[in-house]
C-alpha positions as CSV (number, residue, x, y, z in Angstrom):
1,X,8.6,13.1,-10.6
2,X,11.0,15.9,-10.4
3,X,11.0,16.5,-14.2
4,X,7.2,16.6,-14.3
5,X,7.0,18.9,-11.5
6,X,9.0,21.4,-13.4
7,X,8.0,20.9,-17.0
8,X,4.5,19.3,-17.2
9,X,1.7,21.5,-18.6
10,X,4.2,24.2,-20.0
11,X,6.8,24.4,-23.0
12,X,7.5,28.0,-23.0
13,X,5.2,28.5,-25.8
14,X,3.8,31.9,-25.3
15,X,4.4,34.8,-27.8
16,X,7.4,35.8,-25.9
17,X,9.2,32.8,-25.2
18,X,8.6,33.0,-21.3
19,X,10.3,30.1,-19.4
20,X,7.9,30.1,-16.4
21,X,4.1,30.2,-17.1
22,X,3.0,33.9,-17.1
23,X,0.2,35.1,-14.9
24,X,-2.8,36.1,-17.2
25,X,-4.4,38.8,-15.0
26,X,-7.7,39.1,-17.0
27,X,-11.4,38.5,-16.2
28,X,-12.4,37.9,-19.7
29,X,-11.2,36.8,-23.1
30,X,-11.7,38.4,-26.6
31,X,-13.1,36.3,-29.5
32,X,-12.9,37.0,-33.1
33,X,-16.5,36.5,-33.9
34,X,-20.1,35.8,-32.9
35,X,-20.0,32.2,-33.8
36,X,-16.6,31.6,-31.7
37,X,-18.2,32.5,-28.5
38,X,-21.4,30.7,-29.2
39,X,-19.6,27.6,-29.8
40,X,-17.6,27.8,-26.6
41,X,-20.8,28.2,-24.3
42,X,-22.5,25.2,-26.3
43,X,-19.3,23.2,-25.4
44,X,-18.5,22.3,-29.0
45,X,-15.1,23.8,-28.6
46,X,-12.6,24.4,-25.9
47,X,-11.3,27.8,-24.8
48,X,-11.8,30.3,-22.2
49,X,-14.5,33.0,-22.0
50,X,-14.8,34.2,-18.4
51,X,-12.1,33.7,-15.8
52,X,-14.6,32.3,-13.4
53,X,-14.5,29.0,-15.1
54,X,-11.0,29.0,-16.4
55,X,-7.7,30.8,-16.9
56,X,-4.6,29.8,-18.8
57,X,-2.2,30.2,-15.7
58,X,-4.6,27.9,-14.0
59,X,-4.8,25.6,-16.9
60,X,-1.0,24.9,-16.5
61,X,-1.4,24.0,-12.8
62,X,-4.2,21.6,-13.6
63,X,-2.0,19.9,-16.5
64,X,0.9,19.6,-14.1
65,X,-1.2,17.9,-11.4
66,X,-2.8,15.5,-13.9
67,X,0.7,14.6,-15.0
68,X,2.1,14.0,-11.3
69,X,-1.0,11.9,-10.3
70,X,-1.0,10.2,-13.4
71,X,-4.5,11.0,-14.0
72,X,-6.9,12.2,-17.0
73,X,-7.8,15.7,-15.8
74,X,-7.7,18.3,-12.9
75,X,-9.6,21.2,-11.6
76,X,-7.9,23.9,-9.6
77,X,-10.2,25.9,-7.2
78,X,-9.9,28.5,-4.5
79,X,-9.2,26.1,-1.4
80,X,-8.6,22.5,-0.3
81,X,-12.2,22.8,1.2
82,X,-13.6,23.9,-2.1
83,X,-11.9,20.9,-3.7
84,X,-13.5,18.4,-1.3
85,X,-16.8,20.1,-1.6
86,X,-17.0,20.2,-5.4
87,X,-15.7,16.6,-5.8
88,X,-18.3,15.2,-3.3
89,X,-21.2,17.4,-4.7
90,X,-20.5,16.1,-8.2
91,X,-20.6,12.5,-7.0
92,X,-23.7,12.8,-4.6
93,X,-27.3,13.8,-4.7
94,X,-30.1,14.0,-2.0
95,X,-30.5,10.6,-0.4
96,X,-26.8,9.5,-1.0
97,X,-24.7,7.8,1.5
98,X,-21.0,8.5,2.1
99,X,-18.7,6.0,4.2
100,X,-15.8,8.0,5.6
101,X,-12.6,7.3,7.6
102,X,-13.0,8.3,11.3
103,X,-9.6,9.9,10.9
104,X,-10.2,13.3,8.8
105,X,-9.4,16.8,9.0
106,X,-11.7,18.4,11.3
107,X,-13.1,20.8,8.5
108,X,-14.0,17.9,6.5
109,X,-15.8,16.1,9.3
110,X,-18.0,19.2,9.9
111,X,-18.8,19.4,6.1
112,X,-20.0,15.8,6.3
113,X,-21.8,16.1,9.5
114,X,-23.4,19.6,8.9
115,X,-23.5,20.9,5.4
116,X,-24.1,17.6,3.4
117,X,-26.6,16.5,6.1
118,X,-28.4,19.8,5.3
119,X,-28.6,18.6,1.7
120,X,-30.0,15.1,2.7
121,X,-26.7,13.3,2.4
122,X,-25.9,10.7,5.4
123,X,-22.5,9.6,6.4
124,X,-21.1,6.7,8.4
125,X,-17.7,6.8,9.8
126,X,-15.6,3.8,10.4
127,X,-12.2,2.8,11.8
128,X,-10.0,3.1,8.9
129,X,-7.8,0.1,9.8
130,X,-11.1,-2.2,10.2
131,X,-11.6,-3.6,6.7
132,X,-14.7,-5.4,7.8
133,X,-16.1,-2.1,9.1
134,X,-15.8,-0.6,5.5
135,X,-17.7,-3.6,4.0
136,X,-20.5,-3.4,6.7
137,X,-20.9,0.3,6.3
138,X,-21.8,0.3,2.6
139,X,-25.5,0.4,1.7
140,X,-27.2,0.4,-1.8
141,X,-27.3,4.4,-1.4
142,X,-23.7,4.6,-0.9
143,X,-22.0,6.5,-3.6
144,X,-18.7,7.7,-2.1
145,X,-15.9,6.2,0.1
146,X,-13.8,9.0,1.6
147,X,-10.3,8.7,3.1
148,X,-7.2,10.6,3.9
149,X,-3.8,8.8,2.5
150,X,-2.2,10.0,5.5
151,X,-4.5,11.3,8.3
152,X,-4.3,14.6,9.9
153,X,-3.1,15.2,12.6
154,X,-2.1,11.5,13.7
155,X,-0.3,10.4,10.6
156,X,-2.1,7.1,10.2
157,X,-2.0,5.3,7.0
158,X,-4.7,3.2,5.2
159,X,-4.7,0.4,3.3
160,X,-6.2,2.1,0.1
161,X,-5.7,-1.1,-2.1
162,X,-8.1,-3.1,0.1
163,X,-10.4,-0.2,0.8
164,X,-10.8,0.4,-2.9
165,X,-11.3,-3.2,-3.9
166,X,-14.2,-3.2,-1.1
167,X,-15.7,0.1,-2.6
168,X,-15.4,-0.8,-6.4
169,X,-17.1,-4.3,-5.6
170,X,-20.2,-2.2,-4.8
171,X,-19.6,0.3,-7.6
172,X,-18.7,2.9,-5.0
173,X,-16.2,5.7,-6.1
174,X,-13.0,6.3,-3.8
175,X,-12.3,9.8,-3.0
176,X,-8.7,10.4,-1.4
177,X,-7.6,13.5,0.2
178,X,-3.6,13.3,-0.4
179,X,-2.9,16.6,1.0
180,X,-0.3,15.2,3.4
181,X,1.3,12.6,1.0
182,X,1.3,14.6,-2.3
183,X,2.2,12.8,-5.3
184,X,5.8,12.9,-4.6
185,X,5.4,10.3,-1.8
186,X,2.2,8.2,-2.8
187,X,0.0,8.5,-5.9
188,X,-3.4,7.3,-4.6
189,X,-4.6,6.5,-8.1
190,X,-2.0,3.7,-8.3
191,X,-3.8,2.1,-5.2
192,X,-7.4,2.6,-6.3
193,X,-8.4,6.1,-6.0
194,X,-11.1,7.4,-8.4
195,X,-10.8,11.1,-7.3
196,X,-7.9,12.7,-5.4
197,X,-8.2,16.0,-3.8
198,X,-5.5,18.3,-2.5
199,X,-5.2,21.4,-0.4
200,X,-2.6,22.9,-2.4
201,X,-2.3,25.4,0.3
202,X,0.1,23.0,2.2
203,X,3.1,21.0,0.6
204,X,2.1,21.7,-3.2
205,X,2.9,25.4,-2.3
206,X,5.3,24.7,0.3
207,X,5.8,28.2,1.7
208,X,2.7,29.1,3.4
209,X,1.8,32.0,0.9
210,X,-1.3,30.7,-1.1
211,X,-4.7,29.3,-0.5
212,X,-5.5,26.7,-3.4
213,X,-7.1,23.2,-4.0
214,X,-7.0,20.6,-6.7
215,X,-9.5,17.9,-7.8
216,X,-7.8,15.2,-9.9
217,X,-9.6,12.4,-11.8
218,X,-7.3,9.5,-11.7
219,X,-9.1,7.7,-14.9
220,X,-10.3,5.0,-12.9
221,X,-13.8,6.3,-12.6
222,X,-16.3,5.6,-15.5
223,X,-20.1,6.3,-14.7
224,X,-21.0,4.3,-18.0
225,X,-20.1,1.0,-16.1
226,X,-22.9,1.6,-13.9
227,X,-25.2,4.4,-15.6
228,X,-28.2,4.1,-13.3
229,X,-26.0,5.0,-10.3
230,X,-24.5,8.1,-11.9
231,X,-27.7,9.5,-13.9
232,X,-26.4,13.1,-13.6
233,X,-23.4,12.1,-15.8
234,X,-25.0,9.4,-17.9
235,X,-28.2,11.2,-19.1
236,X,-28.6,14.5,-21.1
237,X,-28.2,17.4,-18.8
238,X,-31.2,19.6,-19.1
239,X,-29.2,22.8,-18.3
240,X,-26.3,22.1,-20.5
241,X,-27.7,20.0,-23.2
242,X,-24.9,17.3,-23.2
243,X,-24.2,14.0,-21.5
244,X,-21.1,14.5,-19.5
245,X,-20.1,10.9,-19.6
246,X,-19.6,11.3,-23.4
247,X,-16.4,13.2,-22.6
248,X,-14.9,9.7,-21.5
249,X,-15.0,8.7,-25.0
250,X,-12.2,11.2,-26.1
251,X,-10.0,10.4,-23.0
252,X,-11.4,13.5,-21.0
253,X,-13.1,13.5,-17.6
254,X,-16.9,13.8,-17.7
255,X,-17.1,14.0,-13.9
256,X,-14.6,17.1,-14.0
257,X,-16.5,18.7,-17.0
258,X,-19.6,18.3,-15.1
259,X,-18.2,19.6,-11.8
260,X,-16.5,22.7,-13.6
261,X,-19.7,23.6,-15.5
262,X,-22.1,23.4,-12.7
263,X,-20.1,23.8,-9.2
264,X,-17.1,25.7,-9.8
265,X,-19.3,28.2,-12.0
266,X,-22.2,28.2,-9.6
267,X,-20.1,28.2,-6.2
268,X,-17.6,30.9,-7.7
269,X,-14.7,29.0,-6.4
270,X,-12.3,30.4,-8.9
271,X,-8.5,30.1,-8.3
272,X,-6.9,33.6,-9.1
273,X,-4.1,33.2,-11.9
274,X,-1.4,34.8,-9.3
275,X,-2.3,32.0,-6.8
276,X,-2.1,29.3,-9.5
277,X,1.5,30.7,-10.4
278,X,2.6,30.5,-6.8
279,X,1.7,26.9,-6.5
280,X,3.3,26.1,-9.7
281,X,6.5,27.6,-8.3
282,X,6.3,25.6,-5.2
283,X,5.7,22.2,-7.1
284,X,9.0,22.6,-8.6
285,X,10.9,21.8,-5.4
286,X,8.1,19.3,-4.1
287,X,10.1,16.1,-4.4
288,X,13.3,17.5,-2.7
289,X,11.2,19.1,0.0
290,X,9.1,16.3,0.9
291,X,12.1,14.0,1.1
292,X,13.9,16.1,3.6
293,X,10.9,17.0,5.5
294,X,9.7,13.3,5.8
295,X,13.2,12.1,7.0
296,X,13.5,15.0,9.7
297,X,10.1,14.3,10.8
298,X,10.6,10.5,11.3
299,X,13.9,11.4,13.2
300,X,12.2,13.8,15.6
301,X,9.4,11.5,16.2
302,X,11.9,8.9,17.2
303,X,13.7,11.1,19.6
304,X,10.5,12.2,21.2
305,X,9.1,8.7,21.6
306,X,9.6,7.7,25.2
307,X,10.4,11.1,26.5
308,X,9.0,12.2,29.8
309,X,5.8,14.1,29.7
310,X,4.7,12.4,26.2
311,X,2.0,9.6,26.5
312,X,2.4,8.8,22.8
313,X,4.1,10.0,19.6
314,X,1.7,9.5,16.6
315,X,4.1,8.7,13.7
316,X,4.2,5.8,11.4
317,X,7.7,4.9,12.3
318,X,7.0,4.4,16.1
319,X,7.1,0.8,17.1
320,X,3.6,-0.9,17.7
321,X,1.7,1.0,15.0
322,X,-0.8,-1.3,13.0
323,X,0.3,0.6,9.9
324,X,3.9,-0.2,9.9
325,X,3.6,-2.6,7.1
326,X,2.2,0.1,5.0
327,X,5.3,2.3,5.4
328,X,7.4,-0.3,4.0
329,X,5.1,-1.3,1.0
330,X,3.6,2.0,0.0
331,X,5.5,4.8,1.4
332,X,9.2,4.1,0.5
333,X,10.2,7.7,0.4
334,X,8.5,8.7,3.8
335,X,5.3,9.8,5.3
336,X,5.2,13.5,5.2
337,X,6.2,16.0,7.9
338,X,3.0,16.1,10.0
339,X,2.4,14.0,13.2
340,X,1.1,14.6,16.6
341,X,2.1,13.9,20.2
342,X,-0.1,13.2,23.1
343,X,1.2,15.0,26.1
344,X,0.3,13.5,29.6
345,X,-0.7,16.5,31.3
346,X,-3.6,17.4,29.0
347,X,-4.4,20.8,27.6
348,X,-2.4,22.6,30.4
349,X,0.7,20.8,29.3
350,X,-0.1,21.4,25.6
351,X,-0.4,25.1,26.2
352,X,2.9,25.1,28.0
353,X,4.7,23.1,25.4
354,X,3.4,25.4,22.5
355,X,4.2,28.6,24.4
356,X,7.6,27.5,25.1
357,X,8.7,26.7,21.5
358,X,10.9,29.6,19.8
359,X,11.4,28.2,16.4
360,X,8.2,26.7,15.8
361,X,5.5,28.9,14.8
362,X,2.0,28.6,16.5
363,X,-0.3,28.5,13.7
364,X,-2.9,26.3,12.2
365,X,-1.3,25.7,8.8
366,X,0.7,22.6,7.7
367,X,3.1,21.8,4.9
368,X,5.0,25.3,5.2
369,X,8.8,25.8,4.9
370,X,8.8,26.9,8.4
371,X,7.7,24.5,11.3
372,X,4.5,24.9,12.8
373,X,2.5,23.8,15.9
374,X,-1.0,23.9,17.2
375,X,-3.5,22.2,19.8
376,X,-6.2,20.7,17.4
377,X,-8.6,20.2,20.3
378,X,-9.0,24.1,20.5
379,X,-8.5,24.8,17.0
380,X,-8.8,22.6,14.0
381,X,-11.1,20.2,15.7
382,X,-12.8,22.4,18.2
383,X,-16.1,22.3,16.6
384,X,-16.4,18.5,16.7
385,X,-18.2,16.7,19.6
386,X,-15.9,14.9,22.1
387,X,-16.6,11.4,20.6
388,X,-15.8,12.8,17.1
389,X,-12.5,14.2,18.5
390,X,-11.6,11.0,20.2
391,X,-12.4,9.2,16.9
392,X,-9.9,11.6,15.1
393,X,-7.2,10.8,17.6
394,X,-7.5,14.1,19.2
395,X,-7.2,14.2,22.9
396,X,-6.9,17.2,25.4
397,X,-2.9,16.7,25.5
398,X,-2.6,16.3,21.6
399,X,-0.3,18.8,19.8
400,X,0.1,18.6,16.0
401,X,3.6,19.2,14.6
402,X,4.3,20.2,10.9
403,X,8.0,19.8,10.3
404,X,9.7,22.2,8.0
405,X,13.0,22.8,6.4
406,X,14.9,24.3,9.1
407,X,18.0,22.7,10.6
408,X,17.2,19.2,12.2
409,X,19.2,20.0,15.4
410,X,17.6,23.4,15.9
411,X,14.2,21.9,15.6
412,X,15.2,19.1,18.1
413,X,16.5,21.7,20.7
414,X,13.2,23.6,20.3
415,X,11.1,20.5,21.1
416,X,13.4,20.1,24.3
417,X,12.5,23.5,25.3
418,X,8.8,22.5,24.9
419,X,9.2,19.3,27.1
420,X,11.0,21.1,29.6
421,X,8.0,23.5,30.0
422,X,5.7,20.5,30.2
423,X,7.8,19.0,33.1
424,X,7.4,22.4,34.9
425,X,3.6,22.4,34.8
426,X,3.0,18.6,35.0
427,X,6.1,17.0,36.8
428,X,6.2,13.1,37.2
429,X,3.1,12.5,35.2
430,X,2.1,8.8,35.2
431,X,2.7,8.2,31.5
432,X,1.0,5.0,31.5
433,X,-2.1,6.1,33.2
434,X,-2.4,9.0,30.8
435,X,-1.9,7.2,27.4
436,X,-4.9,7.4,25.1
437,X,-6.0,4.6,22.9
438,X,-4.6,4.6,19.5
439,X,-8.2,4.7,18.0
440,X,-11.3,5.3,20.2
């Protein structure tokens, strides 16, 4: 993992012998003759024509993530939201159905519930820990199962092996948002994922400087196995004059070829070369960062567990979690640095806690080198209905923490400041009476 994170996709092969991938700051690419450009647009040869659909710097990032995830191809796009949007649009059509985990990032839930609904795609949400619910929710029109490898904000883990087996028995594609786990902690393709998406803004970048997204085809998905379900890929495309599924015959991803030709181009979700280079630099230290962050997060979660004013700490290491066995089986290197705490005093206590912190930065990002905190109920999940927030594990007193690279004891002392502020606004709150359900 550490070796691929530094070397995959780049061998220093440019004309100047650059050690790190250079930034190709160009909007278009010159060609030697008419036929060269004609062949490129006819998809009879590979290369670059216009930067909206590809760039050499971005291509290195795509090759690196392909290697890290053990896949057959990747597309880098302008944001994590763009990655989810394009991956789903490439697999769905009007009348399709999605079965999604109830534990998803708020922006993803909004996309499913609003924008995809506008496109005549329906969604059923299920408790990710209820395997029978996944089976019951799948219908003949289901095309995608969508989960997060580690849920945001409550750090719930899923039995992806079991969920994938259920989905594949019905010829349904499994899409996994692996933003929180990253391939350094968990390779979703090894557990059945067909497509993996990342908000590269988070841990892949690691320093809060750049917005980006990644889509990876793990190589498990092949529309030719059930051509009637995936006719956009298995029949000749009217616009482009090709059968995209034919790309699988040469070891490439027909799904990604279709997604790039149609959706990346039409939506204009181009990742700038400068952004790609910044993500590449971040990935070089991914393995080291994820191990320290995961270890420190588990330590801090353990220290917060049982503290006055806290109804629950939502971290896989806390005793009684139904996903504890998955930590041991699937996450030997840790479960990332994002988790949440449910404060017994509701939003007032959450506000006091956040305002009292001096080292944690109040911001809605995660995966930064600096530790971050926010109140999901009034920020990232604020546009959801109350039942949707409860299903996501977001309550009035829920605070999300993203542990960074600062000294562990400094972070611990800062959290103590936050808890002291909670005690001041909600002294002696009955912890048992305020404790929310694990899943509602």
